[in-house]
C-alpha positions in Angstrom: -15.6 -29.5 7.7 -12.7 -29.3 10.3 -9.7 -27.1 9.7 -6.9 -29.4 8.5 -3.3 -29.3 9.5 -2.4 -28.9 5.9 -4.6 -25.8 5.5 -3.0 -24.3 8.6 0.4 -25.0 7.2 -0.6 -23.5 3.9 -1.9 -20.3 5.5 1.4 -19.9 7.4 3.4 -20.5 4.2 1.9 -17.3 2.8 4.2 -15.3 5.0 6.8 -15.9 2.3 6.7 -14.0 -0.9 7.7 -16.9 -3.1 4.7 -18.9 -1.9 2.3 -16.0 -2.5 3.7 -15.4 -5.9 3.6 -19.1 -6.9 -0.2 -19.3 -6.2 -0.9 -15.6 -6.9 -2.8 -15.3 -3.6 -2.6 -13.2 -0.4 -3.9 -13.4 3.1 -6.2 -11.0 5.0 -7.6 -11.1 8.5 -10.3 -9.3 10.5 -13.9 -8.4 9.9 -13.3 -4.9 8.5 -10.5 -5.8 6.2 -12.0 -9.1 4.9 -15.4 -7.5 4.5 -13.9 -4.7 2.3 -11.8 -7.1 0.2 -14.7 -9.6 -0.4 -16.2 -6.9 -2.7 -13.1 -6.5 -4.8 -11.1 -9.7 -5.0 -12.0 -13.4 -5.7 -11.8 -15.4 -2.5 -10.0 -18.8 -2.6 -11.2 -19.8 0.8 -12.4 -18.3 4.1 -12.3 -19.5 7.7 -14.4 -17.8 10.4 -16.1 -18.3 13.7 -19.8 -19.1 13.8 -20.5 -15.7 15.2 -18.9 -13.9 12.2 -20.6 -16.2 9.7 -24.0 -15.7 11.2 -23.7 -12.0 10.8 -22.4 -12.1 7.2 -24.7 -14.4 5.3 -25.0 -15.0 2.4 -21.4 -15.1 1.2 -20.4 -15.7 -2.4 -17.4 -17.9 -1.4 -17.4 -21.6 -2.3 -14.9 -22.8 0.3 -15.9 -21.8 3.8 -14.8 -23.4 7.1 -16.4 -22.6 10.4 -13.9 -22.8 13.2 -13.6 -22.2 17.0 -11.6 -19.3 18.4 -8.9 -21.8 19.3 -8.7 -23.2 15.7 -8.6 -19.7 14.3 -5.7 -18.8 16.6 -3.7 -21.7 15.3 -4.2 -20.6 11.7 -3.9 -16.8 12.3 -0.7 -14.8 11.8 -1.9 -12.2 14.2 -1.2 -12.2 18.0 -4.9 -11.6 18.5 -7.0 -13.4 15.9 -10.1 -11.4 14.7 -13.0 -13.8 13.9 -12.2 -14.3 10.2 -9.3 -15.1 7.9 -9.4 -15.3 4.1 -7.1 -16.0 1.2 -7.7 -13.9 -1.9 -6.4 -14.1 -5.5 -4.0 -11.5 -6.6 -5.3 -9.3 -9.5 -3.3 -9.0 -12.7 -1.0 -6.0 -12.8 -2.3 -4.1 -15.8 -1.6 -0.4 -16.1 -1.0 2.5 -18.5 1.5 5.2 -17.6 -0.7 7.8 -19.3 -2.8 7.9 -16.1 -0.1 10.2 -14.7 -1.1 12.8 -17.4 -4.4 13.4 -15.8 -4.2 12.3 -12.1 -1.9 12.5 -9.1 0.1 9.3 -8.5 2.8 8.2 -6.1 6.0 6.4 -6.8 8.0 4.5 -4.1 11.7 4.0 -4.5 12.8 1.0 -2.5 10.5 1.4 0.5 11.3 -1.6 2.7 9.0 -1.7 5.7 5.7 -3.5 5.3 4.0 -1.2 7.8 5.2 1.9 6.0 3.9 0.6 2.6 0.6 -0.4 4.1 0.2 3.0 5.7 1.1 4.8 2.5 -1.6 2.8 0.6 -4.1 3.8 3.3 -3.1 7.4 2.9 -3.4 7.2 -0.9 -6.9 5.9 -0.5 -7.8 8.8 1.9 -6.4 11.4 -0.5 -8.0 9.9 -3.6 -4.7 8.7 -5.2 -5.5 5.5 -7.1 -2.2 4.4 -8.4 1.2 3.8 -6.8 4.3 2.8 -8.8 6.9 0.8 -6.9 10.5 0.0 -7.7 11.2 -3.7 -8.0 12.9 -3.7 -4.6 10.0 -2.1 -2.8 8.5 -4.5 -0.2 5.7 -6.8 -1.6 2.3 -5.2 -1.4 0.9 -8.7 -0.5 3.1 -9.1 2.5 0.5 -10.0 5.3 1.7 -7.1 7.5 1.3 -4.7 4.5 -2.2 -5.9 3.7 -3.2 -5.5 7.4 -1.8 -2.0 7.5 -3.7 -0.8 4.5 -7.0 -1.1 6.5 -8.8 -1.9 3.3 -7.1 0.6 1.1 -5.6 -2.2 -1.0 -9.2 -2.7 -2.4 -9.2 0.8 -4.0 -5.5 1.7 -4.6 -3.6 -0.2 -7.4 0.1 -0.9 -7.0 2.4 -1.5 -10.0 6.0 -2.8 -9.8 8.2 -1.4 -12.5 11.5 0.4 -13.2 11.1 3.9 -12.0 13.8 5.4 -14.2 12.1 3.9 -17.2 8.7 5.1 -16.1 9.8 8.6 -15.4 11.9 8.8 -18.6 8.7 7.9 -20.6 6.8 10.9 -19.2 6.7 14.0 -21.4 6.3 17.4 -19.8 4.8 15.8 -16.6 5.7 17.2 -13.2 7.7 14.7 -11.2 8.1 15.7 -7.5 10.6 14.4 -4.9 11.3 15.4 -1.4 14.9 16.5 -0.7 16.6 18.5 2.1 17.9 21.0 -0.6 14.5 21.3 -2.3 12.1 24.3 -2.4 9.8 25.0 0.5 6.7 22.9 -0.4 4.3 25.5 1.1 5.7 28.3 -1.1 5.4 26.3 -4.4 2.4 25.9 -6.7 1.6 22.2 -6.8 -0.2 20.6 -9.7 -3.3 18.4 -9.5 -1.6 15.8 -11.7 1.9 14.2 -11.9 4.1 11.9 -9.9 5.2 12.2 -6.3 8.3 10.1 -5.6 9.1 9.0 -2.0 12.3 7.3 -1.1 13.8 4.5 1.0 13.6 4.8 4.8 17.4 5.1 5.3 18.7 6.4 2.0 15.9 8.5 0.5 15.5 8.6 -3.2 18.2 6.9 -5.2 20.6 8.8 -7.4 19.3 7.4 -10.7 15.7 8.4 -9.9 16.8 11.8 -8.4 18.4 12.8 -11.7 15.0 12.5 -13.4 13.0 14.5 -10.9 12.2 18.0 -12.2 10.6 19.5 -9.1 12.5 19.1 -5.8 10.5 20.1 -2.8 11.1 20.2 0.9 8.9 19.8 4.0 10.2 22.6 6.3 10.5 22.1 10.0 9.2 24.7 12.4 10.7 27.0 13.4 13.4 26.9 10.8 16.3 27.5 13.1 15.3 25.0 15.7 17.4 21.8 16.2 15.2 18.9 15.2 15.1 15.3 13.9 17.1 14.5 10.8 14.1 13.4 8.8 10.5 12.3 8.9 9.3 8.7 8.6 8.4 8.1 4.9 4.8 7.4 5.6 4.4 10.5 7.7 6.2 12.6 5.0 3.9 11.1 2.4 0.9 12.2 4.5 2.2 15.8 4.8 3.0 16.1 1.1 -0.3 14.6 -0.1 -2.3 16.8 2.2 -0.6 19.9 0.8 -1.2 18.8 -2.8 -4.9 18.3 -2.1 -5.2 21.5 -0.1 -3.9 23.5 -3.0 -6.1 21.6 -5.5 -9.2 22.4 -3.3 -8.4 26.1 -3.3 -8.3 26.5 -7.0 
């Protein structure tokens, strides 16, 4: 079956959140990413080159279209198409805040950049953090740029969009960490193996309403302390540094 103009138009329409939300779907491209996601999400349809299809049989997908490299490039949102493109169904967002009682989770307060979010999901996957709670204004996890940046981490890390003040207020005697310039040196503090780590917006950091509810303020010190340096770290890099220290301390117990 040839790739129709309507299908190409539909694929391009998924750049917009309102279209993804209406059909509860998202787009993924490339052999590694699509291969990972096929094991975790129902696939609405898939288009791929004959070379990719011959290497990946059998596939439990009902709607498959074999295409040429030229056809794939017309459908793809990437500058360099990568053999396969698939549209998956979004899972239902079901969660229970009690998971924070027994595991380490992340919270993102209005993170705006799709690449940053995707990288944070990838980091969470690496450090064994399975749940990320996002403020309603955080960028959509199903943004195609975010999905690509997760490098497959979206298959194993669950994101939940909710009011962070309401979530944090519901936690009883649970450590809630946040990074602040006036916080305590992270490397000199005992860090718990469970709780919530809040990371803030790229330009404004953690919002005032959420800040008031954080009970453990920490700081990533620059080195050496008296050296003139950048004003702050990129939020994804800061997340990596923080998560690494939490896991280092947990491993040493």
